[in-house]
C-alpha positions, 0 to 999 in steps of 0.5 A: 693760581700762581703769581705767574698765572695771574700775571699772564691772565692780566696780560691776555686780558689787556691784549684781548682787543689787539689785532693779531697782525700789526698794521703796516708801518707807513714808509712814505718818508719825505725824501725831498726838501730845501737845500742850499741857503734855505736849509742852511738858515733852518739848520742854524736856527735849530743848532742855536736851540741847543747849548751850542754856538753856530756862526756863519762865515765865508770860506776865505776867512775860515782860518782866521775865524777858527783861530778866533774861536781857539782864542775864545776857548783858550785852546792853544793845542787842538787835535785834528784829522790827518787830512784837515785842509790847509785852509782850516789850519789856524795860525798860532795854534798847535795842531796835533794830527790824529795818527793813532793818538791814545785816548790819554793823549786826546784827553790832554788836548784843548779841543778838536777841529773836524769837518762832517759828513752832512748836516740835517736842518730840521733837527739841527743835527751834525752827522759824522761817518769817519770819512774825509776831514772827520777822523775816527770816532774817538777823535770827536768824543774824547776832547772836551771841545769840538769845533765842527766845520759844516759847509752850506752844500752839506746841509739837507732839510730832512732826516730821510734825505740825510740817511740816504746819503749815508749809504756808502758809509753803511756799506763800508761799515764805518761808524756813524754818529748823529750829534745834536748839540753838546753831550748831555744826559740826566741821572735818575733824579733828572740832574743834567750832566754835560760831557758824559758821552762826548764834548761838553762844548760844541761850536759850529762854523757854517761856511757859505759858498 
């Protein structure tokens, strides 16, 4: 008996009691959940479980708080999507509009400020779909610091709720990124390395209505 035959024999032996047809997959996902302040509180707790910071702010003080975060991060020149709202533009900080900036230019800025498509409370996840106030994917992956603005009304409790809201982006073929904390990975020796696949530092401003 060849090595191949022996391997196949062992596979067949191991699978002898496995049903020929796989059992049906449960698809009754929970598509409802908390919204508003309740979901926002859970989202803030879950984000804090990652190596990210989350701060609750009022809409009227957003430009001031953004400017404070920039000073704390020593960021005087940050990138931004071209449709960044005027009230999100911090005083005393140079904003570089992403009008097809090269990756080399994005690598020289001190950070990036964007909005998001939505946020998922139970996993502490921010979802970007290259829609309004977000810019393209490279804008949020190349700079080392991402300051993300999440409005309370954008927070849903469950993953299925969030996925349903992304239907338009999927149909339009826009790339979707799920962000749960700063970028981090581990090598074969389980040494944790930050900033390999995206920003090393993530700050979230959760805006109350």
